[in-house]
Backbone atoms as SQL, in Angstrom:
CREATE TABLE atoms (id INTEGER PRIMARY KEY, chain TEXT, resi INTEGER, resn TEXT, atom TEXT, x REAL, y REAL, z REAL);
INSERT INTO atoms VALUES
  (1, 'A', 1, 'MET', 'N', -51.548, -49.143, 9.638),
  (2, 'A', 1, 'MET', 'CA', -52.540, -49.396, 10.325),
  (3, 'A', 1, 'MET', 'C', -53.733, -50.024, 9.294),
  (4, 'A', 2, 'LEU', 'N', -53.435, -49.416, 8.333),
  (5, 'A', 2, 'LEU', 'CA', -54.705, -49.628, 7.156),
  (6, 'A', 2, 'LEU', 'C', -54.345, -50.753, 6.642),
  (7, 'A', 3, 'ILE', 'N', -53.356, -51.360, 6.405),
  (8, 'A', 3, 'ILE', 'CA', -52.560, -52.557, 5.645),
  (9, 'A', 3, 'ILE', 'C', -52.894, -53.736, 6.740),
  (10, 'A', 4, 'LEU', 'N', -52.929, -53.519, 7.787),
  (11, 'A', 4, 'LEU', 'CA', -52.943, -54.640, 9.119),
  (12, 'A', 4, 'LEU', 'C', -54.698, -55.097, 9.012),
  (13, 'A', 5, 'SER', 'N', -55.530, -53.951, 9.205),
  (14, 'A', 5, 'SER', 'CA', -56.897, -53.546, 9.063),
  (15, 'A', 5, 'SER', 'C', -57.551, -54.368, 8.012),
  (16, 'A', 6, 'ASN', 'N', -57.091, -53.774, 6.833),
  (17, 'A', 6, 'ASN', 'CA', -58.062, -54.786, 5.294),
  (18, 'A', 6, 'ASN', 'C', -57.284, -55.808, 4.592),
  (19, 'A', 7, 'GLY', 'N', -55.884, -55.933, 4.993),
  (20, 'A', 7, 'GLY', 'CA', -54.982, -56.667, 4.761),
  (21, 'A', 7, 'GLY', 'C', -54.416, -56.263, 2.815),
  (22, 'A', 8, 'TYR', 'N', -54.077, -57.168, 2.527),
  (23, 'A', 8, 'TYR', 'CA', -52.669, -56.787, 1.216),
  (24, 'A', 8, 'TYR', 'C', -53.867, -57.419, -0.056),
  (25, 'A', 9, 'TYR', 'N', -54.950, -58.211, 0.524),
  (26, 'A', 9, 'TYR', 'CA', -55.591, -59.020, -0.748),
  (27, 'A', 9, 'TYR', 'C', -56.354, -58.177, -1.708),
  (28, 'A', 10, 'GLY', 'N', -56.666, -57.852, -1.303),
  (29, 'A', 10, 'GLY', 'CA', -57.567, -56.548, -2.198),
  (30, 'A', 10, 'GLY', 'C', -56.670, -55.450, -3.455),
  (31, 'A', 11, 'GLY', 'N', -55.437, -55.384, -2.458),
  (32, 'A', 11, 'GLY', 'CA', -54.487, -54.301, -3.747),
  (33, 'A', 11, 'GLY', 'C', -53.883, -55.435, -4.467),
  (34, 'A', 12, 'ILE', 'N', -53.462, -56.334, -4.052),
  (35, 'A', 12, 'ILE', 'CA', -53.131, -57.594, -5.350),
  (36, 'A', 12, 'ILE', 'C', -54.102, -58.154, -6.130),
  (37, 'A', 13, 'TYR', 'N', -55.309, -58.340, -5.964),
  (38, 'A', 13, 'TYR', 'CA', -56.470, -58.174, -6.705),
  (39, 'A', 13, 'TYR', 'C', -56.511, -57.236, -7.401),
  (40, 'A', 14, 'TYR', 'N', -56.634, -55.876, -7.517),
  (41, 'A', 14, 'TYR', 'CA', -56.751, -55.031, -8.361),
  (42, 'A', 14, 'TYR', 'C', -55.820, -54.948, -9.177),
  (43, 'A', 15, 'HIS', 'N', -54.671, -54.591, -8.775),
  (44, 'A', 15, 'HIS', 'CA', -53.076, -53.996, -9.284),
  (45, 'A', 15, 'HIS', 'C', -53.194, -55.096, -10.203),
  (46, 'A', 16, 'GLY', 'N', -53.244, -56.925, -10.175),
  (47, 'A', 16, 'GLY', 'CA', -53.286, -57.110, -10.923),
  (48, 'A', 16, 'GLY', 'C', -53.835, -57.266, -12.216),
  (49, 'A', 17, 'ILE', 'N', -55.189, -57.071, -11.897),
  (50, 'A', 17, 'ILE', 'CA', -56.146, -56.347, -13.012),
  (51, 'A', 17, 'ILE', 'C', -55.766, -55.567, -13.654),
  (52, 'A', 18, 'LEU', 'N', -55.473, -54.195, -13.022),
  (53, 'A', 18, 'LEU', 'CA', -54.909, -53.325, -13.406),
  (54, 'A', 18, 'LEU', 'C', -54.046, -53.239, -14.411),
  (55, 'A', 19, 'LEU', 'N', -52.795, -54.097, -14.027),
  (56, 'A', 19, 'LEU', 'CA', -51.373, -54.160, -15.073),
  (57, 'A', 19, 'LEU', 'C', -51.938, -54.945, -15.895),
  (58, 'A', 20, 'ASP', 'N', -52.984, -55.643, -15.922),
  (59, 'A', 20, 'ASP', 'CA', -53.532, -56.555, -17.073),
  (60, 'A', 20, 'ASP', 'C', -54.001, -56.058, -18.243),
  (61, 'A', 21, 'ALA', 'N', -54.945, -54.766, -17.515),
  (62, 'A', 21, 'ALA', 'CA', -55.456, -53.670, -18.479),
  (63, 'A', 21, 'ALA', 'C', -54.341, -53.038, -19.574),
  (64, 'A', 22, 'PHE', 'N', -53.599, -52.408, -18.079),
  (65, 'A', 22, 'PHE', 'CA', -52.598, -51.698, -19.055),
  (66, 'A', 22, 'PHE', 'C', -51.694, -52.321, -20.178),
  (67, 'A', 23, 'ARG', 'N', -51.041, -53.438, -20.184),
  (68, 'A', 23, 'ARG', 'CA', -50.451, -54.311, -21.079),
  (69, 'A', 23, 'ARG', 'C', -51.058, -54.251, -22.404),
  (70, 'A', 24, 'LYS', 'N', -52.318, -55.038, -22.288),
  (71, 'A', 24, 'LYS', 'CA', -53.440, -54.880, -23.207),
  (72, 'A', 24, 'LYS', 'C', -54.025, -53.643, -23.999),
  (73, 'A', 25, 'HIS', 'N', -53.254, -52.160, -23.344),
  (74, 'A', 25, 'HIS', 'CA', -53.722, -50.906, -23.891),
  (75, 'A', 25, 'HIS', 'C', -55.165, -50.872, -23.541),
  (76, 'A', 26, 'ASP', 'N', -55.873, -51.560, -22.596),
  (77, 'A', 26, 'ASP', 'CA', -57.254, -51.265, -22.348),
  (78, 'A', 26, 'ASP', 'C', -57.616, -50.310, -21.148),
  (79, 'A', 27, 'GLY', 'N', -57.523, -48.937, -21.930),
  (80, 'A', 27, 'GLY', 'CA', -57.705, -47.940, -20.866),
  (81, 'A', 27, 'GLY', 'C', -59.168, -47.958, -20.483),
  (82, 'A', 28, 'LYS', 'N', -60.224, -48.526, -21.017),
  (83, 'A', 28, 'LYS', 'CA', -61.411, -48.325, -20.453),
  (84, 'A', 28, 'LYS', 'C', -61.782, -49.608, -19.593),
  (85, 'A', 29, 'ARG', 'N', -61.397, -50.296, -19.473),
  (86, 'A', 29, 'ARG', 'CA', -60.981, -51.561, -18.684),
  (87, 'A', 29, 'ARG', 'C', -60.581, -51.329, -17.574),
  (88, 'A', 30, 'ALA', 'N', -59.018, -50.904, -17.823),
  (89, 'A', 30, 'ALA', 'CA', -58.181, -49.702, -16.426),
  (90, 'A', 30, 'ALA', 'C', -58.981, -48.617, -15.823),
  (91, 'A', 31, 'ARG', 'N', -59.864, -47.745, -16.418),
  (92, 'A', 31, 'ARG', 'CA', -60.407, -47.086, -15.497),
  (93, 'A', 31, 'ARG', 'C', -61.674, -47.526, -15.136),
  (94, 'A', 32, 'VAL', 'N', -62.862, -48.827, -15.160),
  (95, 'A', 32, 'VAL', 'CA', -63.767, -49.133, -14.290),
  (96, 'A', 32, 'VAL', 'C', -63.039, -49.563, -13.325),
  (97, 'A', 33, 'MET', 'N', -62.157, -50.220, -13.338),
  (98, 'A', 33, 'MET', 'CA', -61.301, -51.371, -12.345),
  (99, 'A', 33, 'MET', 'C', -60.540, -50.396, -11.342),
  (100, 'A', 34, 'MET', 'N', -59.837, -49.095, -11.875),
  (101, 'A', 34, 'MET', 'CA', -59.724, -48.214, -11.078),
  (102, 'A', 34, 'MET', 'C', -60.834, -47.601, -9.661),
  (103, 'A', 35, 'GLU', 'N', -61.527, -47.155, -10.762),
  (104, 'A', 35, 'GLU', 'CA', -62.780, -46.650, -9.846),
  (105, 'A', 35, 'GLU', 'C', -63.535, -47.583, -8.688),
  (106, 'A', 36, 'GLU', 'N', -63.595, -49.010, -9.626),
  (107, 'A', 36, 'GLU', 'CA', -64.005, -50.276, -8.197),
  (108, 'A', 36, 'GLU', 'C', -62.970, -49.985, -7.230),
  (109, 'A', 37, 'HIS', 'N', -61.855, -50.470, -7.753),
  (110, 'A', 37, 'HIS', 'CA', -60.599, -50.171, -6.203),
  (111, 'A', 37, 'HIS', 'C', -61.147, -49.165, -5.515),
  (112, 'A', 38, 'LEU', 'N', -61.010, -48.166, -5.809),
  (113, 'A', 38, 'LEU', 'CA', -61.124, -46.902, -5.136),
  (114, 'A', 38, 'LEU', 'C', -62.402, -47.050, -4.682),
  (115, 'A', 39, 'GLN', 'N', -63.578, -47.132, -5.177),
  (116, 'A', 39, 'GLN', 'CA', -64.892, -47.109, -4.139),
  (117, 'A', 39, 'GLN', 'C', -64.999, -48.248, -2.830),
  (118, 'A', 40, 'HIS', 'N', -64.325, -49.941, -2.892),
  (119, 'A', 40, 'HIS', 'CA', -63.914, -50.355, -1.807),
  (120, 'A', 40, 'HIS', 'C', -62.478, -50.269, -1.169),
  (121, 'A', 41, 'GLY', 'N', -62.176, -49.453, -1.969),
  (122, 'A', 41, 'GLY', 'CA', -61.381, -49.044, -0.239),
  (123, 'A', 41, 'GLY', 'C', -61.811, -47.746, 0.490),
  (124, 'A', 42, 'LEU', 'N', -62.749, -46.657, -0.123),
  (125, 'A', 42, 'LEU', 'CA', -63.289, -46.253, 0.800),
  (126, 'A', 42, 'LEU', 'C', -64.432, -46.973, 1.593),
  (127, 'A', 43, 'TYR', 'N', -65.129, -48.180, 1.016),
  (128, 'A', 43, 'TYR', 'CA', -65.702, -48.743, 1.728),
  (129, 'A', 43, 'TYR', 'C', -65.165, -49.866, 3.144),
  (130, 'A', 44, 'ASP', 'N', -64.012, -49.567, 2.663),
  (131, 'A', 44, 'ASP', 'CA', -63.464, -50.255, 3.662),
  (132, 'A', 44, 'ASP', 'C', -62.910, -49.686, 4.470),
  (133, 'A', 45, 'LEU', 'N', -62.547, -47.985, 4.691),
  (134, 'A', 45, 'LEU', 'CA', -62.374, -47.315, 5.392),
  (135, 'A', 45, 'LEU', 'C', -63.060, -47.056, 6.220),
  (136, 'A', 46, 'GLU', 'N', -64.071, -46.624, 5.511),
  (137, 'A', 46, 'GLU', 'CA', -65.464, -45.957, 5.958),
  (138, 'A', 46, 'GLU', 'C', -66.150, -47.119, 7.439),
  (139, 'A', 47, 'SER', 'N', -65.953, -48.578, 7.210),
  (140, 'A', 47, 'SER', 'CA', -66.147, -49.757, 7.888),
  (141, 'A', 47, 'SER', 'C', -65.505, -49.836, 8.750),
  (142, 'A', 48, 'ASP', 'N', -64.267, -49.927, 8.561),
  (143, 'A', 48, 'ASP', 'CA', -63.054, -49.549, 9.651),
  (144, 'A', 48, 'ASP', 'C', -63.676, -48.375, 10.826),
  (145, 'A', 49, 'ASN', 'N', -64.125, -47.429, 10.064),
  (146, 'A', 49, 'ASN', 'CA', -64.022, -46.339, 11.274),
  (147, 'A', 49, 'ASN', 'C', -65.395, -46.214, 12.364),
  (148, 'A', 50, 'LEU', 'N', -66.487, -46.554, 11.597),
  (149, 'A', 50, 'LEU', 'CA', -68.049, -47.237, 12.034),
  (150, 'A', 50, 'LEU', 'C', -67.205, -47.933, 12.936),
  (151, 'A', 51, 'GLY', 'N', -66.632, -49.264, 13.293),
  (152, 'A', 51, 'GLY', 'CA', -66.435, -50.102, 13.513),
  (153, 'A', 51, 'GLY', 'C', -65.356, -49.583, 15.185),
  (154, 'A', 52, 'GLN', 'N', -64.325, -48.785, 14.863),
  (155, 'A', 52, 'GLN', 'CA', -63.485, -48.151, 15.391),
  (156, 'A', 52, 'GLN', 'C', -64.585, -47.153, 16.340),
  (157, 'A', 53, 'GLU', 'N', -65.167, -46.221, 16.063),
  (158, 'A', 53, 'GLU', 'CA', -66.300, -46.008, 16.695),
  (159, 'A', 53, 'GLU', 'C', -67.082, -46.224, 17.445),
  (160, 'A', 54, 'LYS', 'N', -67.477, -47.453, 17.465),
  (161, 'A', 54, 'LYS', 'CA', -68.812, -48.341, 18.460),
  (162, 'A', 54, 'LYS', 'C', -67.485, -48.536, 19.788),
  (163, 'A', 55, 'ASN', 'N', -66.024, -49.339, 19.243),
  (164, 'A', 55, 'ASN', 'CA', -65.365, -49.426, 20.356),
  (165, 'A', 55, 'ASN', 'C', -65.027, -48.719, 20.665),
  (166, 'A', 56, 'ASP', 'N', -65.078, -47.197, 20.763),
  (167, 'A', 56, 'ASP', 'CA', -64.356, -46.231, 21.128),
  (168, 'A', 56, 'ASP', 'C', -65.396, -45.961, 22.332),
  (169, 'A', 57, 'LEU', 'N', -66.426, -46.454, 22.406),
  (170, 'A', 57, 'LEU', 'CA', -67.843, -46.240, 23.322),
  (171, 'A', 57, 'LEU', 'C', -68.145, -46.625, 24.097);
């Protein structure tokens, strides 16, 4: 359900950046990008939940 509502693009975008940071042994960039990726994921989940609650009313 989550994949259907948010798509694959966010994962593809962030995972590509993370892989590049890993290959370059850039732990700082990997950490920053992972934190951003997780924050966006949480925001997307919260947005979907708010939208679903409105539809349930």
